[in-house]
C-alpha positions, 0 to 999 in steps of 0.5 A: 663712695667715691670711685674713679677710673684710671685710663692708662695709655694703652686704653685699658682702665682701672676702677679704684675707690679715691684713695687709690686701692684698685678694684678692677682694671678693665679693657677699656672705661666705657666697660669700667663705667658700665660695671661701676653703673651695674654694681650702683644699681644694685645697691639700691640707693643705699648710698650715694656713689659718685664716679670720677675719670683720671685721664692722662 
């Protein structure tokens, strides 16, 4: 699974799938990244996971 973190001008960050489905919006990029890493660790390596950043 490949997900992106979109950082907005107000520094909030949205975690979304690569086809644009919004999963959740966080107060900052680090919070979004931490939630993604925590979720991946719960999956016990069942899938390969990647994350990218979209920064405007």
